N, C-alpha and C positions, 0 to 999 in steps of 0.2 A: 445703286447706289453709293454717293461717295462720304468720307467721314464727316465733310463741312456738310451736305447735304442732309447728313442724320441730325446731325446738331441743330440746323436750322428749324429739321422737324421737330427735335427735342425742346428746342424754345420757345416753337408758335404752339405747341402742345401745353406746356408750362403756363406758357401767357393765355391760353385759352381758361384754363383750370385757375388760375388766379382770378383773372377779371369775372372767371362765372362766381368764385367766392367773393369778391368784391361787391360784386352786385346783390347777391345773396344778402353780404350782412347791411348795408346800406338799406335795403330794403327792409330788411327785421327792423332796426332800428328806427327806422320811419313810421315801419307800418305800427309797431308798439303803442304809443297815444291813441293813434286813432280808433284800436280796438280795444281799448279802455274802457266798457260800459261804465255808466256810471252807478254809484251804490251810496246806501244808504250811510251816514256816519254820523247822525244825532237824532234823537225822536224828544220829544218833551208831549206828554210824558215819555219818561225813560222806560224801554225793555225790564218786565219784570219787577219795576215799583210798584210801591201801596202811595196813592196819591187820595186827595180830597178831589171832590168833582172837577174835573177840567171844563174849561171855557171853549178850549179848543184843543187838536192834534195840530204839532207842526214837527214835519220833517225836513231834515237837511242832508242833503244829497254833496257828492264829490262835485260837481258840473251842471251848468245850467240845466233845468229838463222843463221838457212840454206835454201837454196832454194829461194831466195827473187824474187820478181816481182811485179815491179813498173811501174805504167801508169800514165801518165802525158795527160791530156786533157784540151781543150780551152773551151771556154762558148757552144761552138754550142757542144761539144763532142767529136772532132776531136781531135785524140791523136797527139801528138806533137813527132818530129823525134828526138829522142835523143838515148843516147848509152844504153847500159847494165846494168841493176843495178848489181852492187857488193856488198857483203858481208864481212865483217872482223870484227871478234867478236860479240858485239853487234850493228853494226854500218852498215848500207847500205848507199851506196851512187851510185846517177843514177846521170849520166853527161848529160849536154844540149848542145846540139850542136847547135849554130849560136844565135840569139838575139830574145826573147819573145815579142810579140806584147803587146802592152797596153791591160789590159782586166783580168779577173778572171780564175784562172786555180787550176783544182784540181786533187791531186797527191792519186790514189788509191792504195793500197800497200797489199800484201799478202807474208807473212813468214811462215817457219815450224818452231817452238819452239823446245827446246833442249831435250822437252819431245815427240815430232813427232805430235804434235797436229799443225793445219793449224791455221793463224789468220791473219784475214782481217781488213782493215781498209781504210778509205779516209778522207780527210779532204781538204780546199779550201784557197790560197792567191791571191792577186792581185798584177798584176804588174802594174807600174806607170811609167812616166817620161821615158818611153823608148823610145831610137832611131830605134827601130826595125820597120820595115812594117808587112805588115801580117803575115810574116814568114812562114816556110814552116809545113808543115802539112801531116800527112797522110791521105788517104782517110777515111771518116767516117767510125769508129771503128766498125767491127760486135760484137765486145765485149768489151764494153765499162767500164771505170772505174768501181773498186769497189762499190758496193751499198754502201749507207751510213746508218750504223743500228743504232740503238738510241746510245745516248752520254752513253759511260761508266762514272760512277761517280768517281771509283777508277783513270781514267787517266783526272786530270785535264788540265794540260799542252798541249797537242797535238791532239788527233782525238778522232774519233768516231771509235770504234771498234768492233768486235765479235770472237769466237773461235769456234773452230768447236771439243772444247773438250765437253766429257759425264759425268765430274767429278760428275757432280748429282747424277747419278745414283748408285757410289759408296758410296756416302755418304746416300743414301736410302737403299742400300744393308748391310751397315754396321749397320746401325740404326734397320733393323728388325733383324740380326743376334742377337745383344744385347738384343730386345725383345722377341728375341723366348728362348736366355737362360735364361731370368729371368724368364718368363714363365713356363720352364719346371724346374727350380728349384723350384716354388712356388707348381706346379701340384704334383712333386716328395713327398714335406713335408706335402702337402692336405692327398697322399696318403698313408703316416707313420702314420698319427695322425689318419686316418681313420682305419687303420687296427690296431692299437692298444684298439682299444674301443670295 
């Protein structure tokens, strides 16, 4: 193979590697927003706060959500009789019927983010100075409030949460694809050099 042919082969391999890198960069930049599942940014009552008996629970998320499920449980794990959780854009509201008695309560929630991934979490607050007695509650729940996963460092304001997404696998696949393209370009370049000698 002549020097001109070798230069052309080298330029071709460089173009392949640069193209793979460019495609990987574009995919990474455009995929990030789609994989950013919603997260809880605020709640009323707030996490670990002490309040009078609230009339409702309000949860605010980063994005619009759907299919909300919210469970309010007392210290013994019994679910409190409340209304149905309603979602409007990025807010979920759960009405509370009656007056909550003094004590610690846990709010467990599950919503589906706009990208279709379920996101769950929970937090607690305390009712103090309530005039309510023991209050009404359902029988001990067969399905307790959502478990409390490890705190999310990106959600400083409100809760512990987890998501059901698998975006990590997408990143691993993307990195493997870029690596394979670069390895193919290097192998092709070596083969071109070997065939010239």
